[in-house]
NUBA-747321 format. One record per residue (C-alpha): x, y, z; residue number from 1. Coordinates in nm, 3 decimals. Layout:
N
R         u         v         w   seq
R         X         Y         Z   NUM
...
//
This chain:
722
R         u         v         w   seq
R     9.318     6.491     9.968     1
R     9.675     6.504     9.844     2
R     9.607     6.766     9.560     3
R     9.416     6.986     9.804     4
R     9.684     6.952    10.064     5
R     9.954     7.047     9.815     6
R     9.763     7.368     9.723     7
R     9.718     7.455    10.093     8
R    10.081     7.358    10.184     9
R     9.964     7.087    10.426    10
R    10.194     6.801    10.511    11
R    10.109     6.447    10.599    12
R    10.099     6.403    10.971    13
R    10.001     6.136    11.226    14
R     9.702     6.162    11.460    15
R     9.543     5.927    11.713    16
R     9.181     5.842    11.752    17
R     8.994     5.781    12.076    18
R     9.111     5.418    12.094    19
R     9.477     5.518    12.054    20
R     9.517     5.394    11.698    21
R     9.737     5.609    11.475    22
R     9.627     5.742    11.142    23
R     9.789     5.961    10.877    24
R     9.604     6.269    10.761    25
R     9.665     6.571    10.540    26
R     9.380     6.784    10.680    27
R     9.284     6.860    11.039    28
R     9.116     6.601    11.258    29
R     8.796     6.805    11.258    30
R     8.739     6.751    10.884    31
R     8.479     6.487    10.811    32
R     8.435     6.302    10.486    33
R     8.125     6.121    10.366    34
R     7.989     5.973    10.049    35
R     7.654     6.107     9.940    36
R     7.362     5.922     9.799    37
R     7.466     6.046     9.458    38
R     7.795     5.864     9.486    39
R     8.002     6.179     9.522    40
R     8.232     6.247     9.817    41
R     8.192     6.548    10.045    42
R     8.402     6.721    10.309    43
R     8.243     6.886    10.611    44
R     8.360     7.108    10.901    45
R     8.626     7.287    10.716    46
R     8.673     7.562    10.978    47
R     9.034     7.472    11.051    48
R     9.197     7.477    10.709    49
R     9.488     7.698    10.813    50
R     9.748     7.654    11.090    51
R     9.719     7.791    11.439    52
R     9.860     8.132    11.531    53
R    10.067     7.976    11.807    54
R    10.239     8.293    11.917    55
R     9.909     8.470    11.984    56
R     9.766     8.152    12.136    57
R    10.039     8.120    12.389    58
R    10.064     8.487    12.479    59
R     9.702     8.607    12.480    60
R     9.482     8.294    12.526    61
R     9.638     8.141    12.834    62
R     9.663     8.432    13.081    63
R     9.432     8.590    13.340    64
R     9.238     8.781    13.078    65
R     9.211     8.534    12.794    66
R     9.097     8.606    12.442    67
R     8.729     8.529    12.384    68
R     8.809     8.206    12.200    69
R     9.101     7.983    12.110    70
R     9.024     7.936    11.748    71
R     9.300     8.178    11.646    72
R     9.417     8.074    11.299    73
R     9.650     8.224    11.042    74
R     9.487     8.361    10.731    75
R     9.543     8.184    10.401    76
R     9.711     8.495    10.257    77
R     9.966     8.487    10.538    78
R    10.044     8.119    10.467    79
R    10.103     8.203    10.101    80
R    10.314     8.505    10.171    81
R    10.527     8.319    10.423    82
R    10.571     8.028    10.187    83
R    10.677     8.256     9.901    84
R    10.910     8.446    10.130    85
R    11.068     8.120    10.249    86
R    11.117     8.000     9.888    87
R    11.286     8.334     9.795    88
R    11.514     8.317    10.102    89
R    11.608     7.949    10.023    90
R    11.693     8.042     9.661    91
R    11.912     8.328     9.782    92
R    12.092     8.103    10.023    93
R    12.133     7.836     9.758    94
R    12.282     8.093     9.514    95
R    12.515     8.230     9.780    96
R    12.629     7.877     9.867    97
R    12.684     7.790     9.504    98
R    12.893     8.103     9.448    99
R    13.095     8.021     9.760   100
R    13.159     7.666     9.640   101
R    13.247     7.794     9.294   102
R    13.503     8.032     9.451   103
R    13.649     7.754     9.658   104
R    13.684     7.522     9.357   105
R    13.853     7.796     9.157   106
R    14.093     7.858     9.440   107
R    14.177     7.488     9.460   108
R    14.230     7.480     9.085   109
R    14.461     7.777     9.091   110
R    14.653     7.625     9.388   111
R    14.688     7.296     9.195   112
R    14.815     7.480     8.892   113
R    15.073     7.668     9.100   114
R    15.190     7.337     9.253   115
R    15.213     7.181     8.912   116
R    15.420     7.470     8.778   117
R    15.670     7.428     9.058   118
R    15.741     7.062     8.967   119
R    16.045     6.986     8.741   120
R    15.955     6.941     8.376   121
R    16.040     6.609     8.210   122
R    16.289     6.607     7.919   123
R    16.065     6.442     7.668   124
R    15.741     6.625     7.603   125
R    15.419     6.430     7.584   126
R    15.288     6.349     7.241   127
R    14.975     6.508     7.101   128
R    14.783     6.178     7.140   129
R    14.854     6.159     7.514   130
R    14.679     6.493     7.590   131
R    14.339     6.459     7.756   132
R    14.047     6.531     7.539   133
R    13.871     6.861     7.596   134
R    13.502     6.847     7.665   135
R    13.287     6.905     7.365   136
R    13.130     7.249     7.348   137
R    12.805     7.123     7.202   138
R    12.704     6.938     7.523   139
R    12.376     7.055     7.677   140
R    12.438     7.296     7.966   141
R    12.347     7.175     8.312   142
R    12.045     7.335     8.483   143
R    12.173     7.576     8.747   144
R    11.884     7.480     8.983   145
R    11.893     7.106     8.909   146
R    12.003     7.011     9.261   147
R    11.783     7.271     9.442   148
R    11.530     7.116     9.673   149
R    11.279     7.296     9.891   150
R    10.997     7.165    10.101   151
R    10.782     7.365    10.341   152
R    10.462     7.212    10.476   153
R    10.235     7.290    10.768   154
R    10.027     7.084    11.001   155
R     9.677     7.222    11.072   156
R     9.664     7.016    11.393   157
R     9.993     7.146    11.537   158
R     9.940     7.329    11.871   159
R     9.561     7.297    11.830   160
R     9.498     7.050    12.116   161
R     9.842     6.965    12.252   162
R    10.182     7.123    12.281   163
R    10.394     7.015    11.992   164
R    10.767     6.967    11.989   165
R    10.965     7.220    11.788   166
R    11.169     6.934    11.645   167
R    10.875     6.833    11.427   168
R    10.936     7.015    11.097   169
R    10.559     7.068    11.040   170
R    10.511     7.222    11.387   171
R    10.830     7.430    11.347   172
R    10.695     7.572    11.021   173
R    10.373     7.670    11.196   174
R    10.567     7.854    11.469   175
R    10.787     8.029    11.210   176
R    10.478     8.149    11.021   177
R    10.327     8.281    11.342   178
R    10.645     8.468    11.428   179
R    10.660     8.608    11.071   180
R    10.310     8.753    11.117   181
R    10.393     8.902    11.462   182
R    10.741     9.037    11.390   183
R    10.741     9.126    11.020   184
R    10.389     9.157    10.865   185
R    10.224     9.365    11.138   186
R    10.517     9.615    11.191   187
R    10.552     9.640    10.813   188
R    10.193     9.743    10.771   189
R    10.227     9.998    11.053   190
R    10.526    10.152    10.881   191
R    10.338    10.170    10.548   192
R    10.041    10.339    10.720   193
R    10.264    10.590    10.897   194
R    10.449    10.678    10.577   195
R    10.128    10.681    10.373   196
R    10.256    10.422    10.138   197
R     9.918    10.262    10.215   198
R     9.645    10.520    10.281   199
R     9.304    10.356    10.342   200
R     9.004    10.587    10.313   201
R     8.758    10.395    10.527   202
R     8.731    10.106    10.764   203
R     8.654     9.862    10.479   204
R     8.965     9.976    10.297   205
R     9.174     9.920    10.611   206
R     9.034     9.570    10.649   207
R     9.114     9.492    10.284   208
R     9.471     9.616    10.327   209
R     9.519     9.402    10.635   210
R     9.371     9.091    10.478   211
R     9.587     9.124    10.167   212
R     9.891     9.103    10.395   213
R     9.739     8.811    10.586   214
R     9.686     9.011    10.912   215
R     9.389     8.923    11.130   216
R     9.161     9.184    11.291   217
R     9.279     9.090    11.636   218
R     9.609     9.272    11.563   219
R     9.431     9.612    11.525   220
R     9.539     9.703    11.878   221
R     9.905     9.620    11.806   222
R     9.889     9.835    11.493   223
R     9.745    10.126    11.695   224
R    10.026    10.087    11.949   225
R    10.287    10.102    11.672   226
R    10.141    10.435    11.541   227
R    10.268    10.719    11.763   228
R     9.996    10.923    11.921   229
R    10.199    11.246    11.937   230
R    10.284    11.269    11.562   231
R    10.029    11.481    11.374   232
R    10.108    11.313    11.038   233
R     9.957    10.983    11.152   234
R     9.651    11.127    11.322   235
R     9.416    11.036    11.044   236
R     9.523    10.676    11.006   237
R     9.546    10.618    11.381   238
R     9.194    10.755    11.425   239
R     9.081    10.520    11.143   240
R     9.234    10.217    11.322   241
R     9.076    10.317    11.662   242
R     8.739    10.380    11.500   243
R     8.752    10.035    11.347   244
R     8.805     9.880    11.691   245
R     8.531    10.096    11.842   246
R     8.285    10.013    11.566   247
R     8.348     9.638    11.606   248
R     8.318     9.664    11.981   249
R     7.992     9.857    11.943   250
R     7.866     9.581    11.712   251
R     7.914     9.320    11.982   252
R     7.741     9.541    12.243   253
R     7.442     9.599    12.021   254
R     7.423     9.230    11.939   255
R     7.403     9.159    12.314   256
R     7.134     9.420    12.361   257
R     6.935     9.279    12.073   258
R     6.929     8.940    12.250   259
R     6.796     9.095    12.565   260
R     6.502     9.296    12.419   261
R     6.218     9.193    12.180   262
R     6.248     9.252    11.807   263
R     6.013     9.549    11.793   264
R     6.260     9.743    12.018   265
R     6.563     9.680    11.803   266
R     6.529    10.009    11.615   267
R     6.495    10.209    11.940   268
R     6.788    10.021    12.087   269
R     7.014    10.107    11.796   270
R     6.903    10.476    11.812   271
R     6.980    10.485    12.184   272
R     7.330    10.335    12.136   273
R     7.405    10.561    11.838   274
R     7.296    10.873    12.020   275
R     7.502    10.786    12.332   276
R     7.805    10.712    12.113   277
R     7.808    11.014    11.872   278
R     7.540    11.247    12.015   279
R     7.665    11.313    12.369   280
R     7.710    11.685    12.287   281
R     7.354    11.702    12.156   282
R     7.192    11.516    12.447   283
R     7.395    11.383    12.744   284
R     7.115    11.159    12.871   285
R     6.951    10.989    12.571   286
R     6.791    10.716    12.785   287
R     6.547    10.981    12.929   288
R     6.373    10.996    12.593   289
R     6.298    10.620    12.564   290
R     5.946    10.497    12.518   291
R     5.755    10.337    12.808   292
R     5.804     9.993    12.655   293
R     6.181    10.042    12.626   294
R     6.216    10.185    12.979   295
R     6.078     9.854    13.109   296
R     6.413     9.685    13.024   297
R     6.697     9.787    13.261   298
R     6.964     9.725    13.000   299
R     6.823    10.013    12.805   300
R     6.695    10.236    13.082   301
R     7.032    10.229    13.259   302
R     7.249    10.293    12.954   303
R     7.440    10.620    12.969   304
R     7.723    10.775    12.781   305
R     7.972    10.678    13.052   306
R     7.847    10.318    13.081   307
R     7.859    10.270    12.703   308
R     8.214    10.409    12.696   309
R     8.317    10.168    12.969   310
R     8.166     9.872    12.783   311
R     8.347     9.975    12.459   312
R     8.669    10.008    12.657   313
R     8.629     9.659    12.798   314
R     8.544     9.506    12.457   315
R     8.839     9.672    12.287   316
R     9.073     9.547    12.556   317
R     8.939     9.198    12.538   318
R     8.922     9.154    12.163   319
R     9.207     9.376    12.033   320
R     9.443     9.389    12.332   321
R     9.441     9.771    12.327   322
R     9.417    10.002    12.627   323
R     9.164    10.257    12.505   324
R     9.156    10.588    12.696   325
R     8.802    10.725    12.703   326
R     8.927    11.086    12.704   327
R     9.124    11.015    12.393   328
R     8.821    10.843    12.235   329
R     8.592    11.137    12.305   330
R     8.850    11.375    12.160   331
R     8.884    11.163    11.846   332
R     8.503    11.137    11.804   333
R     8.460    11.514    11.840   334
R     8.397    11.665    11.492   335
R     8.419    11.311    11.340   336
R     8.088    11.178    11.460   337
R     7.957    11.125    11.111   338
R     8.247    10.888    11.023   339
R     8.205    10.676    11.328   340
R     7.826    10.662    11.283   341
R     7.867    10.532    10.929   342
R     8.118    10.267    11.039   343
R     7.881    10.142    11.312   344
R     7.594    10.128    11.067   345
R     7.802     9.926    10.819   346
R     7.906     9.679    11.089   347
R     7.558     9.635    11.232   348
R     7.373     9.643    10.901   349
R     7.151     9.938    11.002   350
R     6.988    10.163    10.739   351
R     6.931    10.524    10.845   352
R     6.718    10.790    10.677   353
R     6.905    11.006    10.432   354
R     6.918    11.346    10.603   355
R     7.148    11.583    10.785   356
R     7.227    11.457    11.137   357
R     7.327    11.715    11.397   358
R     7.571    11.620    11.673   359
R     7.539    11.954    11.857   360
R     7.229    12.165    11.906   361
R     7.189    12.369    11.589   362
R     7.046    12.717    11.566   363
R     6.718    12.778    11.381   364
R     6.881    12.966    11.094   365
R     7.103    12.671    11.003   366
R     6.810    12.427    11.017   367
R     6.600    12.660    10.800   368
R     6.875    12.671    10.534   369
R     6.910    12.293    10.538   370
R     6.536    12.236    10.517   371
R     6.510    12.479    10.221   372
R     6.795    12.310    10.040   373
R     6.645    11.965    10.107   374
R     6.306    12.068     9.961   375
R     6.473    12.246     9.676   376
R     6.296    12.577     9.746   377
R     6.592    12.788     9.861   378
R     6.557    13.146     9.756   379
R     6.441    13.490     9.857   380
R     6.077    13.449     9.763   381
R     5.885    13.138     9.866   382
R     5.530    13.044     9.803   383
R     5.299    12.988    10.090   384
R     5.294    12.604    10.060   385
R     5.677    12.605    10.039   386
R     5.705    12.822    10.352   387
R     5.467    12.588    10.532   388
R     5.665    12.278    10.434   389
R     5.997    12.443    10.537   390
R     5.846    12.554    10.864   391
R     5.720    12.200    10.941   392
R     6.064    12.058    10.884   393
R     6.232    12.323    11.098   394
R     5.989    12.264    11.384   395
R     6.038    11.891    11.365   396
R     6.413    11.927    11.362   397
R     6.426    12.172    11.651   398
R     6.199    11.940    11.851   399
R     6.430    11.639    11.801   400
R     6.542    11.509    12.138   401
R     6.848    11.306    12.032   402
R     7.085    11.285    11.741   403
R     6.926    10.960    11.611   404
R     6.560    10.883    11.680   405
R     6.370    10.559    11.632   406
R     6.202    10.705    11.320   407
R     6.541    10.747    11.157   408
R     6.617    10.373    11.170   409
R     6.464    10.240    10.848   410
R     6.578     9.879    10.837   411
R     6.834     9.619    10.942   412
R     7.000     9.407    10.669   413
R     7.209     9.095    10.707   414
R     7.587     9.140    10.689   415
R     7.711     8.826    10.524   416
R     8.066     8.719    10.453   417
R     8.106     8.600    10.096   418
R     8.398     8.416     9.952   419
R     8.459     8.551     9.601   420
R     8.596     8.290     9.372   421
R     8.866     8.409     9.130   422
R     8.876     8.337     8.758   423
R     9.218     8.197     8.688   424
R     9.222     8.266     8.310   425
R     9.088     8.621     8.356   426
R     9.343     8.697     8.635   427
R     9.629     8.558     8.428   428
R     9.538     8.771     8.129   429
R     9.492     9.068     8.361   430
R     9.836     9.036     8.521   431
R    10.000     8.969     8.182   432
R     9.838     9.290     8.044   433
R     9.966     9.495     8.337   434
R    10.315     9.353     8.307   435
R    10.321     9.431     7.935   436
R    10.213     9.793     8.002   437
R    10.490     9.827     8.259   438
R    10.745     9.698     8.010   439
R    10.622     9.953     7.752   440
R    10.436     9.717     7.522   441
R    10.117     9.923     7.505   442
R     9.938     9.741     7.219   443
R     9.994     9.398     7.364   444
R     9.901     9.521     7.710   445
R     9.576     9.672     7.602   446
R     9.486     9.364     7.401   447
R     9.545     9.140     7.703   448
R     9.344     9.375     7.927   449
R     9.056     9.378     7.694   450
R     9.065     8.998     7.676   451
R     9.068     8.988     8.055   452
R     8.769     9.224     8.066   453
R     8.573     8.994     7.838   454
R     8.661     8.695     8.055   455
R     8.557     8.887     8.370   456
R     8.221     8.973     8.218   457
R     8.165     8.613     8.112   458
R     8.266     8.482     8.453   459
R     8.117     8.731     8.696   460
R     7.874     8.926     8.484   461
R     7.869     9.301     8.408   462
R     7.755     9.417     8.761   463
R     8.037     9.284     8.975   464
R     8.323     9.459     9.171   465
R     8.584     9.257     8.979   466
R     8.443     9.381     8.646   467
R     8.463     9.740     8.782   468
R     8.822     9.693     8.883   469
R     8.911     9.563     8.537   470
R     8.722     9.851     8.368   471
R     8.921    10.098     8.580   472
R     9.255     9.946     8.480   473
R     9.163     9.938     8.111   474
R     9.058    10.307     8.145   475
R     9.390    10.399     8.299   476
R     9.580    10.218     8.022   477
R     9.389    10.418     7.755   478
R     9.459    10.739     7.949   479
R     9.839    10.668     7.962   480
R     9.820    10.596     7.582   481
R     9.675    10.946     7.529   482
R     9.316    10.825     7.442   483
R     9.123    11.039     7.686   484
R     8.782    10.979     7.527   485
R     8.811    10.597     7.551   486
R     8.951    10.634     7.905   487
R     8.646    10.840     8.011   488
R     8.409    10.589     7.845   489
R     8.554    10.289     8.030   490
R     8.577    10.475     8.361   491
R     8.211    10.582     8.330   492
R     8.119    10.210     8.317   493
R     8.347    10.145     8.616   494
R     8.165    10.418     8.814   495
R     7.821    10.276     8.727   496
R     7.923     9.926     8.829   497
R     8.091    10.029     9.154   498
R     7.796    10.244     9.253   499
R     7.553     9.955     9.214   500
R     7.771     9.682     9.364   501
R     7.979     9.827     9.647   502
R     7.781    10.148     9.717   503
R     7.786    10.523     9.656   504
R     8.023    10.608     9.941   505
R     8.263    10.315     9.898   506
R     8.629    10.422     9.846   507
R     8.642    10.233     9.513   508
R     8.351    10.447     9.390   509
R     8.508    10.774     9.517   510
R     8.850    10.694     9.352   511
R     8.668    10.607     9.021   512
R     8.490    10.942     9.034   513
R     8.821    11.126     9.091   514
R     8.980    10.947     8.798   515
R     8.679    11.012     8.578   516
R     8.708    11.386     8.649   517
R     9.071    11.376     8.532   518
R     8.985    11.196     8.211   519
R     8.696    11.436     8.134   520
R     8.929    11.729     8.190   521
R     9.188    11.571     7.955   522
R     8.920    11.549     7.682   523
R     8.824    11.913     7.727   524
R     8.514    11.885     7.944   525
R     8.656    12.085     8.237   526
R     8.318    12.205     8.375   527
R     8.190    11.847     8.387   528
R     8.522    11.744     8.546   529
R     8.477    12.000     8.823   530
R     8.117    11.879     8.887   531
R     8.242    11.523     8.917   532
R     8.518    11.640     9.148   533
R     8.270    11.820     9.366   534
R     8.050    11.512     9.388   535
R     8.359    11.306     9.484   536
R     8.446    11.553     9.756   537
R     8.097    11.538     9.893   538
R     8.120    11.158     9.921   539
R     8.466    11.200    10.070   540
R     8.332    11.407    10.357   541
R     8.090    11.128    10.440   542
R     8.371    10.865    10.458   543
R     8.666    11.054    10.598   544
R     8.788    11.385    10.728   545
R     8.971    11.670    10.549   546
R     9.313    11.571    10.697   547
R     9.349    11.265    10.474   548
R     9.674    11.267    10.274   549
R     9.504    11.188     9.937   550
R     9.293    11.502     9.962   551
R     9.601    11.719     9.879   552
R     9.623    11.552     9.540   553
R     9.254    11.628     9.477   554
R     9.316    11.993     9.565   555
R     9.603    12.005     9.320   556
R     9.386    11.858     9.047   557
R     9.105    12.110     9.113   558
R     9.359    12.392     9.088   559
R     9.480    12.268     8.749   560
R     9.116    12.257     8.625   561
R     9.046    12.605     8.749   562
R     9.354    12.731     8.572   563
R     9.226    12.583     8.249   564
R     8.909    12.796     8.298   565
R     9.133    13.105     8.366   566
R     9.010    13.128     8.727   567
R     9.363    13.191     8.855   568
R     9.277    13.339     9.195   569
R     9.045    13.043     9.283   570
R     9.312    12.800     9.159   571
R     9.572    12.965     9.380   572
R     9.367    12.887     9.694   573
R     9.357    12.516     9.608   574
R     9.729    12.502     9.533   575
R     9.796    12.675     9.866   576
R     9.571    12.422    10.044   577
R     9.767    12.136     9.879   578
R    10.097    12.270    10.012   579
R     9.955    12.328    10.362   580
R     9.811    11.978    10.382   581
R    10.133    11.810    10.265   582
R    10.350    12.012    10.499   583
R    10.127    11.917    10.790   584
R    10.131    11.548    10.705   585
R    10.481    11.494    10.562   586
R    10.688    11.778    10.707   587
R    10.867    12.056    10.517   588
R    11.150    11.827    10.391   589
R    10.964    11.599    10.148   590
R    10.962    11.550     9.775   591
R    10.583    11.589     9.745   592
R    10.599    11.914     9.942   593
R    10.867    12.052     9.715   594
R    10.667    11.955     9.408   595
R    10.363    12.127     9.550   596
R    10.565    12.436     9.632   597
R    10.691    12.450     9.271   598
R    10.338    12.432     9.139   599
R    10.221    12.697     9.387   600
R    10.507    12.931     9.278   601
R    10.396    12.911     8.913   602
R    10.037    12.980     9.019   603
R    10.150    13.289     9.213   604
R    10.338    13.409     8.912   605
R    10.028    13.390     8.696   606
R     9.838    13.606     8.947   607
R    10.122    13.859     8.954   608
R    10.249    13.784     9.306   609
R    10.613    13.758     9.197   610
R    10.752    13.827     9.549   611
R    10.561    13.534     9.695   612
R    10.643    13.318     9.397   613
R    11.014    13.381     9.446   614
R    10.996    13.295     9.817   615
R    10.805    12.970     9.752   616
R    11.024    12.866     9.455   617
R    11.334    12.929     9.661   618
R    11.220    12.671     9.915   619
R    11.153    12.410     9.645   620
R    11.493    12.471     9.481   621
R    11.672    12.455     9.814   622
R    11.520    12.111     9.884   623
R    11.588    11.965     9.539   624
R    11.940    12.096     9.532   625
R    12.031    11.966     9.880   626
R    11.857    11.629     9.830   627
R    11.940    11.538     9.472   628
R    12.220    11.777     9.371   629
R    12.247    12.064     9.125   630
R    12.263    11.827     8.827   631
R    11.919    11.679     8.889   632
R    11.651    11.774     8.636   633
R    11.421    11.910     8.906   634
R    11.702    12.124     9.054   635
R    11.774    12.270     8.711   636
R    11.405    12.341     8.642   637
R    11.354    12.514     8.976   638
R    11.672    12.712     8.923   639
R    11.547    12.839     8.593   640
R    11.211    12.929     8.729   641
R    11.374    13.099     9.031   642
R    11.594    13.319     8.809   643
R    11.296    13.411     8.583   644
R    11.072    13.485     8.881   645
R    11.343    13.694     9.051   646
R    11.388    13.902     8.734   647
R    11.012    13.958     8.708   648
R    10.987    14.046     9.077   649
R    11.269    14.306     9.047   650
R    11.116    14.446     8.730   651
R    10.769    14.468     8.889   652
R    10.918    14.638     9.198   653
R    11.092    14.897     8.981   654
R    10.779    14.969     8.786   655
R    10.576    14.997     9.109   656
R    10.835    15.230     9.254   657
R    10.833    15.450     8.937   658
R    10.454    15.463     8.943   659
R    10.458    15.568     9.305   660
R    10.710    15.845     9.230   661
R    10.491    15.975     8.946   662
R    10.188    15.983     9.174   663
R    10.384    16.174     9.434   664
R    10.504    16.427     9.167   665
R    10.145    16.478     9.047   666
R    10.029    16.526     9.402   667
R    10.307    16.783     9.468   668
R    10.216    16.977     9.146   669
R     9.855    16.983     9.245   670
R     9.943    17.121     9.588   671
R    10.156    17.397     9.433   672
R     9.880    17.491     9.193   673
R     9.641    17.513     9.482   674
R     9.879    17.748     9.666   675
R     9.925    17.977     9.361   676
R     9.556    18.014     9.291   677
R     9.459    18.068     9.656   678
R     9.277    18.402     9.701   679
R     9.210    18.453     9.331   680
R     8.881    18.438     9.146   681
R     8.815    18.090     8.998   682
R     8.844    18.089     8.622   683
R     8.714    17.846     8.363   684
R     8.936    17.540     8.367   685
R     9.148    17.472     8.064   686
R     9.282    17.142     7.940   687
R     9.584    17.052     8.153   688
R     9.442    17.186     8.479   689
R     9.109    17.005     8.488   690
R     9.003    16.804     8.796   691
R     9.103    16.437     8.796   692
R     8.747    16.305     8.721   693
R     8.702    16.556     8.433   694
R     9.044    16.473     8.306   695
R     8.965    16.104     8.285   696
R     8.642    16.187     8.102   697
R     8.836    16.409     7.859   698
R     9.091    16.137     7.787   699
R     8.839    15.854     7.745   700
R     8.587    16.064     7.561   701
R     8.311    15.963     7.799   702
R     8.020    16.193     7.897   703
R     7.744    16.186     8.146   704
R     7.479    16.144     7.880   705
R     7.309    15.812     7.795   706
R     7.503    15.561     7.580   707
R     7.353    15.364     7.293   708
R     7.287    14.994     7.358   709
R     7.557    14.770     7.224   710
R     7.471    14.606     6.894   711
R     7.239    14.887     6.771   712
R     7.335    15.206     6.585   713
R     7.269    15.537     6.766   714
R     6.988    15.738     6.618   715
R     6.999    16.108     6.537   716
R     6.722    16.362     6.583   717
R     6.363    16.245     6.489   718
R     6.478    15.886     6.469   719
R     6.708    15.932     6.171   720
R     7.019    15.716     6.164   721
R     7.351    15.882     6.183   722
//
């Protein structure tokens, strides 16, 4: 067990058996070892292979409202992060101590030299032979870290059954790791979420971000408390955290209901809970529409929107230590029902029919349009069978009693936790390739990434999320190298793999679609890029809401693509939406907001709105100048654009004023001519005094007669060509 213990940072500790005899172990006392009939040795009951989260155990598992269980362990990622952080801190302290000792030794040497210089010199100088020999320069230099020693081990049995003494170094390390999780890791993640350094798109992405930092799901409530409720910029991520707690609480409630009813009522049970959770505005009493078999069970017949909310509130308080206000929950769910419904389905493993779900009572016109689009028969003229099919769909939808019905629940699938083993050689080549690219060694970096890609395919196979991740990184490397065609080719493979392995609406798939649209635009396929972007936005609306911070970047990219197609007015709307979103999330004083304003000003200039462009560019220049100084490249660029836009705005204003004066002069002349000719007989108009419409026809040479079709010569009389 020693090699395994070394990898897990376990230290050798002493335990006692039932008879009181002492034994030394590396693993926990629950681990059992046996020798199989094949002669090989096996380990069983490996559920406690990490230390106990002693801070959470003492504060939340011993009170009046204890946590549901006491098996609260630290995640392996947290143990590794804490160990690396401790090593880094020990090295820094060692270096500081060594510098201090070096300074003290130099001070002592200088003091000794000063004392020696004050002593009287002897009359006879020492001979050359009596001088001490200088050290040879060719001696091997001493290792600067030769005397550095560091040991940090944990005991998996510390605080598990008895209260340990903090004097035990293994137990003290366990407590320090638990304090590191509580006081550093969790607040650090909350800060990154609030500043959008980390911006998860869905509940799965949030869980991945927490696990990468070694944070357990029981700290979701603490993260929600650290995110201020009155700050609009964190509304999206705070709602995501609360929805994750609500979805997990709903999972436990549904699991308890499934145990109380027979299997054939599971679909109706899920439809009832889902309708009560997200369809309260559609039907406030979904239990009234249960079947006779379901009404025979009181746990279903007595379930209401209020009782379900109270159960969710109790589960969230018990499992996540968060005081959930039901009014706040209903306000967050409003207009975001689809997001919460998806999260609950993912947690429970429920498969719903692919259709448009209504969370408020729709009007018949909306349902008719949706039914026509679903059948692919939208248009002014419909055949009789098409009209009949659309009408049947509309009647069925209007007769729907609740948001989710039993016929919508197609299946339940098992939600299994899988431990993905990493390929060491592939990961090493992957990290080496990324480091080479960051250092500017593009050829070496691409070569290492391609080697890592081959190793990933050999280890995991082609259809695996790790292979998709590697394809995406290789694609990005080719894009940075200016090879847009190869980048699009690799990213297409990444999209195909991610669709088939993690799902169509997974954040990984959505981000791959967004990147693929950029690469297709770079290679000149702008129309295809816009279609890919539209598809990614449709998937985005399924997973998250329009107030996500990353959506501003997507709006900016769409604007750039529309500009490439010379659709400047349409592009301007997306640039304006980008600025609005970033100002709402980040505030007016932010680098990303200033960059978006600079882009919007240029888009306004293209459409001819120089006055608006000057006003917007002035805001960007003011921020860059005050934040980075006038010598910054961004300040200089915005200053140049501001001067040019101001010149064009003044010039345009002068031209507009001159044109308005000419129009007024023409109008005055026409009025005078009308006064002079009043009371006289109308004469045949001559050129120079024609009406405006006739004057335009005279200038352009147009007439009221028919014009020849373009591309064919006009024919003279009797069909002869002119």
